C-alpha positions in Angstrom: -0.1 0.0 0.0 1.5 3.3 -1.0 1.9 6.0 1.7 -1.0 8.8 1.4 1.0 12.1 1.5 -0.2 15.2 0.2 -0.1 15.9 -3.3 1.8 19.5 -3.4 0.3 22.3 -5.5 1.4 25.3 -7.5 0.3 27.4 -4.7 2.3 25.2 -2.0 5.9 26.0 -3.6 7.9 29.1 -3.2 6.9 31.7 -6.3 10.1 33.4 -6.4 11.3 37.4 -7.2 9.8 37.6 -10.6 6.5 36.5 -9.2 6.7 38.2 -6.0 7.8 41.8 -8.2 5.2 41.7 -10.6 2.2 41.2 -7.9 4.2 44.1 -6.2 4.0 46.0 -9.5 0.1 45.1 -10.3 -0.8 46.2 -7.1 0.7 49.3 -7.8 -0.4 49.5 -11.1 -4.6 49.5 -9.9 -4.1 51.3 -7.0 -2.5 54.3 -8.8 -5.4 53.9 -11.5 -8.1 53.9 -9.2 -6.6 57.0 -7.5 -6.4 58.2 -11.2 -10.3 57.8 -12.0 -10.9 59.3 -8.7 -9.3 62.5 -9.0 -10.5 63.1 -13.1 -7.4 61.7 -14.8 -8.2 61.6 -18.4 -9.2 58.3 -20.1 -6.0 58.2 -22.0 -4.5 57.7 -18.1 -6.6 55.8 -17.0 -6.4 53.4 -20.1 -2.3 53.4 -20.4 -2.8 51.6 -16.7 -5.2 49.1 -17.2 -3.0 47.9 -20.4 -0.2 47.7 -18.1 -2.0 45.8 -15.3 -3.4 43.7 -17.9 0.0 42.6 -19.9 1.2 42.3 -16.1 -1.6 39.8 -15.5 -1.1 37.7 -18.4 2.8 37.2 -17.8 2.0 36.2 -14.1 -0.5 33.6 -15.8 2.3 32.5 -18.1 4.6 32.4 -14.9 2.4 30.9 -12.5 0.5 28.5 -14.9 4.4 27.3 -16.2 4.7 26.7 -12.7 1.0 24.5 -11.9 2.5 22.7 -15.6 5.2 21.4 -14.1 3.7 20.3 -11.1 1.3 18.5 -12.9 4.0 17.0 -14.5 5.9 16.0 -11.5 2.6 14.7 -10.2 2.0 12.2 -13.0 5.3 10.8 -12.9 5.4 10.1 -9.4 1.3 8.1 -9.9 3.6 6.4 -13.0 5.8 5.5 -11.1 4.2 4.2 -7.7 1.9 2.3 -10.2 4.6 0.6 -12.0 5.9 -0.3 -8.7 2.8 -1.7 -7.0 2.3 -3.5 -10.9 6.1 -5.4 -9.8 5.3 -5.9 -6.6 2.2 -7.9 -7.0 3.4 -9.7 -9.7 6.1 -11.2 -7.9 3.6 -12.2 -5.2 0.5 -13.2 -7.5 -0.3 -16.5 -6.1 -0.8 -17.8 -2.9 0.3 -21.3 -2.5 -1.8 -23.5 0.2 0.2 -26.6 1.1 
C-alpha cells in the first residue's frame, strides 16, 4: 500500500522573486489607476494603467501556469512510478500457495 501524502499544488511552492515583483507592480498599477479615476484623470491615462495591469496579469499567468504544469507533470510521473512499483510487487507475489 502506498503512503497517502498530500500532493503539492502550484500554490504550495515558493513563487520566486519575479512573481513577487510582478504582484507588487500589479497592486501599484491598480492603486494608481483607482487614484487617477478618483481624481478625474483623462481616459488615456486610466487606459494606460489598465493596459499595463493586463500585461502584468498575463505575465503572472504564464509564470504561475507554467509552474502549475510542472507540478502536474511531476505528480503524474510520481503516480506512474507508484503504479509501476505496485504492479511489479504484485506480479512477484501474485499467487499464494496453499500446502
